[in-house]
TORKOL-4160 file (C-alpha; in steps of 0.2 Angstrom, whole numbers, padded with zeros to 4 digits, m for minus):
329
<pt num="1" X="0126" Y="m0792" Z="m0563"/>
<pt num="2" X="0133" Y="m0776" Z="m0557"/>
<pt num="3" X="0119" Y="m0767" Z="m0565"/>
<pt num="4" X="0106" Y="m0778" Z="m0556"/>
<pt num="5" X="0114" Y="m0775" Z="m0540"/>
<pt num="6" X="0114" Y="m0756" Z="m0543"/>
<pt num="7" X="0095" Y="m0757" Z="m0548"/>
<pt num="8" X="0092" Y="m0767" Z="m0532"/>
<pt num="9" X="0101" Y="m0753" Z="m0521"/>
<pt num="10" X="0091" Y="m0740" Z="m0529"/>
<pt num="11" X="0074" Y="m0749" Z="m0526"/>
<pt num="12" X="0079" Y="m0752" Z="m0508"/>
<pt num="13" X="0083" Y="m0734" Z="m0505"/>
<pt num="14" X="0065" Y="m0727" Z="m0504"/>
<pt num="15" X="0061" Y="m0741" Z="m0492"/>
<pt num="16" X="0075" Y="m0736" Z="m0480"/>
<pt num="17" X="0070" Y="m0718" Z="m0482"/>
<pt num="18" X="0052" Y="m0722" Z="m0478"/>
<pt num="19" X="0058" Y="m0732" Z="m0462"/>
<pt num="20" X="0068" Y="m0717" Z="m0456"/>
<pt num="21" X="0055" Y="m0705" Z="m0459"/>
<pt num="22" X="0042" Y="m0716" Z="m0450"/>
<pt num="23" X="0052" Y="m0715" Z="m0434"/>
<pt num="24" X="0042" Y="m0705" Z="m0420"/>
<pt num="25" X="0049" Y="m0688" Z="m0416"/>
<pt num="26" X="0058" Y="m0687" Z="m0399"/>
<pt num="27" X="0053" Y="m0669" Z="m0395"/>
<pt num="28" X="0037" Y="m0672" Z="m0385"/>
<pt num="29" X="0046" Y="m0684" Z="m0373"/>
<pt num="30" X="0059" Y="m0670" Z="m0369"/>
<pt num="31" X="0045" Y="m0657" Z="m0367"/>
<pt num="32" X="0036" Y="m0668" Z="m0354"/>
<pt num="33" X="0051" Y="m0672" Z="m0344"/>
<pt num="34" X="0052" Y="m0657" Z="m0333"/>
<pt num="35" X="0034" Y="m0657" Z="m0329"/>
<pt num="36" X="0035" Y="m0675" Z="m0323"/>
<pt num="37" X="0050" Y="m0672" Z="m0313"/>
<pt num="38" X="0041" Y="m0659" Z="m0302"/>
<pt num="39" X="0026" Y="m0670" Z="m0300"/>
<pt num="40" X="0036" Y="m0684" Z="m0295"/>
<pt num="41" X="0045" Y="m0674" Z="m0282"/>
<pt num="42" X="0029" Y="m0668" Z="m0275"/>
<pt num="43" X="0021" Y="m0685" Z="m0273"/>
<pt num="44" X="0037" Y="m0693" Z="m0267"/>
<pt num="45" X="0040" Y="m0679" Z="m0254"/>
<pt num="46" X="0023" Y="m0680" Z="m0247"/>
<pt num="47" X="0024" Y="m0699" Z="m0246"/>
<pt num="48" X="0041" Y="m0699" Z="m0238"/>
<pt num="49" X="0036" Y="m0686" Z="m0225"/>
<pt num="50" X="0020" Y="m0695" Z="m0220"/>
<pt num="51" X="0030" Y="m0712" Z="m0218"/>
<pt num="52" X="0044" Y="m0704" Z="m0208"/>
<pt num="53" X="0033" Y="m0694" Z="m0196"/>
<pt num="54" X="0021" Y="m0708" Z="m0193"/>
<pt num="55" X="0035" Y="m0719" Z="m0188"/>
<pt num="56" X="0041" Y="m0708" Z="m0174"/>
<pt num="57" X="0025" Y="m0699" Z="m0169"/>
<pt num="58" X="0024" Y="m0705" Z="m0151"/>
<pt num="59" X="0042" Y="m0700" Z="m0148"/>
<pt num="60" X="0039" Y="m0683" Z="m0156"/>
<pt num="61" X="0024" Y="m0680" Z="m0146"/>
<pt num="62" X="0033" Y="m0684" Z="m0130"/>
<pt num="63" X="0047" Y="m0672" Z="m0135"/>
<pt num="64" X="0036" Y="m0658" Z="m0138"/>
<pt num="65" X="0027" Y="m0660" Z="m0121"/>
<pt num="66" X="0044" Y="m0659" Z="m0112"/>
<pt num="67" X="0050" Y="m0644" Z="m0123"/>
<pt num="68" X="0035" Y="m0633" Z="m0118"/>
<pt num="69" X="0036" Y="m0638" Z="m0099"/>
<pt num="70" X="0048" Y="m0634" Z="m0085"/>
<pt num="71" X="0050" Y="m0652" Z="m0080"/>
<pt num="72" X="0067" Y="m0660" Z="m0081"/>
<pt num="73" X="0069" Y="m0672" Z="m0095"/>
<pt num="74" X="0076" Y="m0690" Z="m0093"/>
<pt num="75" X="0074" Y="m0706" Z="m0102"/>
<pt num="76" X="0064" Y="m0713" Z="m0087"/>
<pt num="77" X="0052" Y="m0698" Z="m0087"/>
<pt num="78" X="0050" Y="m0700" Z="m0106"/>
<pt num="79" X="0045" Y="m0718" Z="m0104"/>
<pt num="80" X="0034" Y="m0714" Z="m0089"/>
<pt num="81" X="0025" Y="m0701" Z="m0100"/>
<pt num="82" X="0023" Y="m0714" Z="m0114"/>
<pt num="83" X="0016" Y="m0727" Z="m0102"/>
<pt num="84" X="0004" Y="m0714" Z="m0094"/>
<pt num="85" X="m0003" Y="m0709" Z="m0111"/>
<pt num="86" X="m0006" Y="m0727" Z="m0116"/>
<pt num="87" X="m0015" Y="m0731" Z="m0100"/>
<pt num="88" X="m0026" Y="m0715" Z="m0101"/>
<pt num="89" X="m0030" Y="m0713" Z="m0119"/>
<pt num="90" X="m0026" Y="m0730" Z="m0126"/>
<pt num="91" X="m0013" Y="m0736" Z="m0139"/>
<pt num="92" X="m0019" Y="m0723" Z="m0152"/>
<pt num="93" X="m0018" Y="m0709" Z="m0139"/>
<pt num="94" X="0001" Y="m0710" Z="m0142"/>
<pt num="95" X="m0002" Y="m0703" Z="m0160"/>
<pt num="96" X="m0013" Y="m0689" Z="m0154"/>
<pt num="97" X="m0010" Y="m0674" Z="m0165"/>
<pt num="98" X="m0003" Y="m0685" Z="m0179"/>
<pt num="99" X="m0018" Y="m0680" Z="m0190"/>
<pt num="100" X="m0013" Y="m0662" Z="m0189"/>
<pt num="101" X="0005" Y="m0668" Z="m0192"/>
<pt num="102" X="0000" Y="m0676" Z="m0208"/>
<pt num="103" X="m0009" Y="m0661" Z="m0214"/>
<pt num="104" X="0006" Y="m0651" Z="m0211"/>
<pt num="105" X="0020" Y="m0663" Z="m0215"/>
<pt num="106" X="0013" Y="m0670" Z="m0232"/>
<pt num="107" X="0013" Y="m0652" Z="m0240"/>
<pt num="108" X="0028" Y="m0647" Z="m0231"/>
<pt num="109" X="0039" Y="m0662" Z="m0237"/>
<pt num="110" X="0031" Y="m0661" Z="m0254"/>
<pt num="111" X="0036" Y="m0643" Z="m0256"/>
<pt num="112" X="0053" Y="m0645" Z="m0248"/>
<pt num="113" X="0059" Y="m0660" Z="m0259"/>
<pt num="114" X="0051" Y="m0652" Z="m0274"/>
<pt num="115" X="0059" Y="m0635" Z="m0272"/>
<pt num="116" X="0075" Y="m0643" Z="m0267"/>
<pt num="117" X="0076" Y="m0651" Z="m0284"/>
<pt num="118" X="0071" Y="m0635" Z="m0293"/>
<pt num="119" X="0084" Y="m0625" Z="m0283"/>
<pt num="120" X="0097" Y="m0637" Z="m0287"/>
<pt num="121" X="0093" Y="m0636" Z="m0305"/>
<pt num="122" X="0093" Y="m0617" Z="m0304"/>
<pt num="123" X="0110" Y="m0615" Z="m0295"/>
<pt num="124" X="0117" Y="m0629" Z="m0306"/>
<pt num="125" X="0113" Y="m0618" Z="m0321"/>
<pt num="126" X="0120" Y="m0603" Z="m0313"/>
<pt num="127" X="0136" Y="m0611" Z="m0308"/>
<pt num="128" X="0138" Y="m0619" Z="m0325"/>
<pt num="129" X="0136" Y="m0637" Z="m0318"/>
<pt num="130" X="0119" Y="m0642" Z="m0325"/>
<pt num="131" X="0116" Y="m0661" Z="m0321"/>
<pt num="132" X="0131" Y="m0662" Z="m0310"/>
<pt num="133" X="0134" Y="m0661" Z="m0291"/>
<pt num="134" X="0134" Y="m0644" Z="m0284"/>
<pt num="135" X="0149" Y="m0636" Z="m0275"/>
<pt num="136" X="0148" Y="m0636" Z="m0256"/>
<pt num="137" X="0140" Y="m0618" Z="m0253"/>
<pt num="138" X="0127" Y="m0619" Z="m0267"/>
<pt num="139" X="0123" Y="m0637" Z="m0260"/>
<pt num="140" X="0120" Y="m0629" Z="m0243"/>
<pt num="141" X="0110" Y="m0615" Z="m0250"/>
<pt num="142" X="0098" Y="m0626" Z="m0260"/>
<pt num="143" X="0094" Y="m0635" Z="m0244"/>
<pt num="144" X="0091" Y="m0619" Z="m0234"/>
<pt num="145" X="0080" Y="m0611" Z="m0247"/>
<pt num="146" X="0070" Y="m0627" Z="m0249"/>
<pt num="147" X="0067" Y="m0628" Z="m0230"/>
<pt num="148" X="0063" Y="m0609" Z="m0229"/>
<pt num="149" X="0050" Y="m0611" Z="m0244"/>
<pt num="150" X="0041" Y="m0625" Z="m0236"/>
<pt num="151" X="0041" Y="m0618" Z="m0218"/>
<pt num="152" X="0034" Y="m0601" Z="m0224"/>
<pt num="153" X="0020" Y="m0609" Z="m0234"/>
<pt num="154" X="0014" Y="m0622" Z="m0220"/>
<pt num="155" X="0018" Y="m0613" Z="m0204"/>
<pt num="156" X="0001" Y="m0611" Z="m0196"/>
<pt num="157" X="m0001" Y="m0630" Z="m0198"/>
<pt num="158" X="0014" Y="m0633" Z="m0187"/>
<pt num="159" X="0007" Y="m0622" Z="m0173"/>
<pt num="160" X="m0009" Y="m0631" Z="m0174"/>
<pt num="161" X="0000" Y="m0648" Z="m0173"/>
<pt num="162" X="0010" Y="m0642" Z="m0157"/>
<pt num="163" X="m0006" Y="m0636" Z="m0149"/>
<pt num="164" X="m0014" Y="m0653" Z="m0151"/>
<pt num="165" X="0001" Y="m0662" Z="m0145"/>
<pt num="166" X="0001" Y="m0653" Z="m0128"/>
<pt num="167" X="m0017" Y="m0652" Z="m0124"/>
<pt num="168" X="m0031" Y="m0664" Z="m0118"/>
<pt num="169" X="m0043" Y="m0671" Z="m0131"/>
<pt num="170" X="m0057" Y="m0661" Z="m0123"/>
<pt num="171" X="m0049" Y="m0644" Z="m0127"/>
<pt num="172" X="m0047" Y="m0646" Z="m0146"/>
<pt num="173" X="m0058" Y="m0659" Z="m0154"/>
<pt num="174" X="m0050" Y="m0658" Z="m0172"/>
<pt num="175" X="m0039" Y="m0647" Z="m0183"/>
<pt num="176" X="m0052" Y="m0635" Z="m0188"/>
<pt num="177" X="m0058" Y="m0633" Z="m0170"/>
<pt num="178" X="m0040" Y="m0627" Z="m0166"/>
<pt num="179" X="m0040" Y="m0614" Z="m0180"/>
<pt num="180" X="m0057" Y="m0608" Z="m0175"/>
<pt num="181" X="m0053" Y="m0606" Z="m0156"/>
<pt num="182" X="m0036" Y="m0598" Z="m0159"/>
<pt num="183" X="m0043" Y="m0586" Z="m0171"/>
<pt num="184" X="m0058" Y="m0581" Z="m0159"/>
<pt num="185" X="m0049" Y="m0581" Z="m0143"/>
<pt num="186" X="m0031" Y="m0576" Z="m0147"/>
<pt num="187" X="m0032" Y="m0568" Z="m0164"/>
<pt num="188" X="m0027" Y="m0573" Z="m0181"/>
<pt num="189" X="m0009" Y="m0566" Z="m0178"/>
<pt num="190" X="m0007" Y="m0580" Z="m0165"/>
<pt num="191" X="m0006" Y="m0593" Z="m0179"/>
<pt num="192" X="0011" Y="m0585" Z="m0184"/>
<pt num="193" X="0018" Y="m0584" Z="m0166"/>
<pt num="194" X="0035" Y="m0592" Z="m0166"/>
<pt num="195" X="0037" Y="m0589" Z="m0185"/>
<pt num="196" X="0054" Y="m0580" Z="m0184"/>
<pt num="197" X="0063" Y="m0593" Z="m0173"/>
<pt num="198" X="0056" Y="m0606" Z="m0185"/>
<pt num="199" X="0064" Y="m0598" Z="m0200"/>
<pt num="200" X="0080" Y="m0595" Z="m0191"/>
<pt num="201" X="0081" Y="m0613" Z="m0186"/>
<pt num="202" X="0076" Y="m0620" Z="m0203"/>
<pt num="203" X="0089" Y="m0611" Z="m0212"/>
<pt num="204" X="0104" Y="m0620" Z="m0204"/>
<pt num="205" X="0094" Y="m0636" Z="m0201"/>
<pt num="206" X="0088" Y="m0639" Z="m0219"/>
<pt num="207" X="0104" Y="m0632" Z="m0226"/>
<pt num="208" X="0115" Y="m0644" Z="m0216"/>
<pt num="209" X="0103" Y="m0659" Z="m0218"/>
<pt num="210" X="0102" Y="m0658" Z="m0237"/>
<pt num="211" X="0121" Y="m0653" Z="m0238"/>
<pt num="212" X="0126" Y="m0668" Z="m0227"/>
<pt num="213" X="0115" Y="m0681" Z="m0236"/>
<pt num="214" X="0120" Y="m0675" Z="m0254"/>
<pt num="215" X="0138" Y="m0674" Z="m0249"/>
<pt num="216" X="0138" Y="m0692" Z="m0242"/>
<pt num="217" X="0130" Y="m0698" Z="m0258"/>
<pt num="218" X="0143" Y="m0689" Z="m0269"/>
<pt num="219" X="0157" Y="m0697" Z="m0259"/>
<pt num="220" X="0149" Y="m0714" Z="m0259"/>
<pt num="221" X="0148" Y="m0713" Z="m0278"/>
<pt num="222" X="0166" Y="m0707" Z="m0280"/>
<pt num="223" X="0172" Y="m0721" Z="m0269"/>
<pt num="224" X="0161" Y="m0736" Z="m0275"/>
<pt num="225" X="0158" Y="m0731" Z="m0293"/>
<pt num="226" X="0139" Y="m0735" Z="m0290"/>
<pt num="227" X="0127" Y="m0721" Z="m0295"/>
<pt num="228" X="0114" Y="m0726" Z="m0282"/>
<pt num="229" X="0117" Y="m0731" Z="m0264"/>
<pt num="230" X="0108" Y="m0746" Z="m0257"/>
<pt num="231" X="0093" Y="m0743" Z="m0246"/>
<pt num="232" X="0103" Y="m0746" Z="m0229"/>
<pt num="233" X="0116" Y="m0734" Z="m0235"/>
<pt num="234" X="0103" Y="m0721" Z="m0239"/>
<pt num="235" X="0096" Y="m0724" Z="m0221"/>
<pt num="236" X="0114" Y="m0721" Z="m0214"/>
<pt num="237" X="0117" Y="m0706" Z="m0224"/>
<pt num="238" X="0100" Y="m0698" Z="m0219"/>
<pt num="239" X="0103" Y="m0703" Z="m0201"/>
<pt num="240" X="0119" Y="m0694" Z="m0201"/>
<pt num="241" X="0112" Y="m0679" Z="m0209"/>
<pt num="242" X="0097" Y="m0678" Z="m0197"/>
<pt num="243" X="0109" Y="m0680" Z="m0182"/>
<pt num="244" X="0120" Y="m0665" Z="m0187"/>
<pt num="245" X="0106" Y="m0654" Z="m0193"/>
<pt num="246" X="0095" Y="m0655" Z="m0178"/>
<pt num="247" X="0109" Y="m0653" Z="m0166"/>
<pt num="248" X="0114" Y="m0637" Z="m0174"/>
<pt num="249" X="0097" Y="m0629" Z="m0173"/>
<pt num="250" X="0089" Y="m0637" Z="m0158"/>
<pt num="251" X="0089" Y="m0622" Z="m0146"/>
<pt num="252" X="0078" Y="m0612" Z="m0159"/>
<pt num="253" X="0067" Y="m0627" Z="m0159"/>
<pt num="254" X="0064" Y="m0626" Z="m0140"/>
<pt num="255" X="0060" Y="m0607" Z="m0142"/>
<pt num="256" X="0048" Y="m0609" Z="m0156"/>
<pt num="257" X="0038" Y="m0623" Z="m0146"/>
<pt num="258" X="0037" Y="m0612" Z="m0131"/>
<pt num="259" X="0031" Y="m0597" Z="m0141"/>
<pt num="260" X="0018" Y="m0608" Z="m0151"/>
<pt num="261" X="0010" Y="m0615" Z="m0135"/>
<pt num="262" X="0011" Y="m0600" Z="m0124"/>
<pt num="263" X="m0008" Y="m0597" Z="m0126"/>
<pt num="264" X="m0012" Y="m0614" Z="m0118"/>
<pt num="265" X="0003" Y="m0615" Z="m0105"/>
<pt num="266" X="m0001" Y="m0598" Z="m0097"/>
<pt num="267" X="0017" Y="m0592" Z="m0102"/>
<pt num="268" X="0021" Y="m0575" Z="m0109"/>
<pt num="269" X="0034" Y="m0579" Z="m0122"/>
<pt num="270" X="0033" Y="m0565" Z="m0135"/>
<pt num="271" X="0051" Y="m0563" Z="m0142"/>
<pt num="272" X="0065" Y="m0574" Z="m0146"/>
<pt num="273" X="0078" Y="m0566" Z="m0135"/>
<pt num="274" X="0065" Y="m0564" Z="m0121"/>
<pt num="275" X="0060" Y="m0583" Z="m0122"/>
<pt num="276" X="0078" Y="m0588" Z="m0122"/>
<pt num="277" X="0082" Y="m0577" Z="m0106"/>
<pt num="278" X="0067" Y="m0584" Z="m0097"/>
<pt num="279" X="0072" Y="m0602" Z="m0101"/>
<pt num="280" X="0090" Y="m0600" Z="m0096"/>
<pt num="281" X="0085" Y="m0590" Z="m0080"/>
<pt num="282" X="0073" Y="m0604" Z="m0074"/>
<pt num="283" X="0080" Y="m0620" Z="m0081"/>
<pt num="284" X="0098" Y="m0617" Z="m0086"/>
<pt num="285" X="0107" Y="m0618" Z="m0103"/>
<pt num="286" X="0109" Y="m0636" Z="m0105"/>
<pt num="287" X="0093" Y="m0642" Z="m0096"/>
<pt num="288" X="0083" Y="m0628" Z="m0104"/>
<pt num="289" X="0088" Y="m0624" Z="m0122"/>
<pt num="290" X="0094" Y="m0642" Z="m0125"/>
<pt num="291" X="0080" Y="m0651" Z="m0116"/>
<pt num="292" X="0075" Y="m0667" Z="m0125"/>
<pt num="293" X="0090" Y="m0667" Z="m0137"/>
<pt num="294" X="0095" Y="m0685" Z="m0132"/>
<pt num="295" X="0077" Y="m0690" Z="m0138"/>
<pt num="296" X="0080" Y="m0680" Z="m0154"/>
<pt num="297" X="0096" Y="m0690" Z="m0157"/>
<pt num="298" X="0085" Y="m0706" Z="m0157"/>
<pt num="299" X="0070" Y="m0700" Z="m0166"/>
<pt num="300" X="0078" Y="m0687" Z="m0178"/>
<pt num="301" X="0090" Y="m0698" Z="m0187"/>
<pt num="302" X="0077" Y="m0711" Z="m0189"/>
<pt num="303" X="0064" Y="m0699" Z="m0196"/>
<pt num="304" X="0077" Y="m0691" Z="m0208"/>
<pt num="305" X="0084" Y="m0707" Z="m0213"/>
<pt num="306" X="0067" Y="m0714" Z="m0217"/>
<pt num="307" X="0062" Y="m0698" Z="m0226"/>
<pt num="308" X="0077" Y="m0697" Z="m0238"/>
<pt num="309" X="0077" Y="m0716" Z="m0241"/>
<pt num="310" X="0058" Y="m0716" Z="m0245"/>
<pt num="311" X="0060" Y="m0701" Z="m0256"/>
<pt num="312" X="0074" Y="m0708" Z="m0266"/>
<pt num="313" X="0066" Y="m0725" Z="m0268"/>
<pt num="314" X="0049" Y="m0718" Z="m0273"/>
<pt num="315" X="0057" Y="m0706" Z="m0285"/>
<pt num="316" X="0067" Y="m0719" Z="m0294"/>
<pt num="317" X="0052" Y="m0730" Z="m0295"/>
<pt num="318" X="0041" Y="m0717" Z="m0303"/>
<pt num="319" X="0055" Y="m0712" Z="m0314"/>
<pt num="320" X="0057" Y="m0730" Z="m0321"/>
<pt num="321" X="0038" Y="m0731" Z="m0323"/>
<pt num="322" X="0038" Y="m0715" Z="m0333"/>
<pt num="323" X="0052" Y="m0721" Z="m0344"/>
<pt num="324" X="0042" Y="m0737" Z="m0347"/>
<pt num="325" X="0027" Y="m0727" Z="m0353"/>
<pt num="326" X="0015" Y="m0728" Z="m0338"/>
<pt num="327" X="0013" Y="m0709" Z="m0337"/>
<pt num="328" X="0012" Y="m0706" Z="m0356"/>
<pt num="329" X="m0003" Y="m0696" Z="m0360"/>
């Protein structure tokens, strides 16, 4: 009987070995993971930016119009401008310049979110914290570098969008027309007017925004023991991040808009300090450098909250689809 059992075990051994040897290797899945992470970040970032900016486009356009003029800002005047735009150009007129915004925002957001993931990974490896939450300063640094990277690669589109937002439809018919007219009438260098204040503003804005959002998520996880916040919690975290980030960098946003639109407003803004002096001299510090900030406190948190929430939800969705094998070649 013992001999029979021993023979049966020996006969069963090759079958078990064959079963183990037949298991598919796991190496290809590991090799594909980084590539799909970058692709997911690009796709989700572009989609998040498009949804967020489209949602607040009328308010954003109104804010830009006040930023580049010497008119005093108030909620009543902002509503009056929205109403006049609606009566003159129709409902879709409230979204004038949004096509240029989409052309800029989609690559900007895609690059920003994707590069943020890559910078987090690089800084995490440097600090010996791969896969874990970064310390405060590297967390801020990852956001600043992501925003700077995106701004440098998409800046001319931001200038075009600002020009379309403050001009009548007759002056610029489409995005390509803006590029052609600026290049012919003002020179190619004009496409980078306001670049320096933009970068100086992006460094604190993107750094503070990403830092605040990532910090709030980290504190939430530690307190609730849930790895992922609910959508409404993400919206709240993003709103707080946008409120703090935009308030810190707002004067430089005013300066860059003045420099970007100088060619169509008849102004001669050439340098950052010169522009600031002119604004303070004629409009004051609060009414000049912080003009429209109250509107930004409305639209900014909404946009940032929607952007971060959409990115996280889409990223998690695509990650699940990837694990389920939908993206397996």
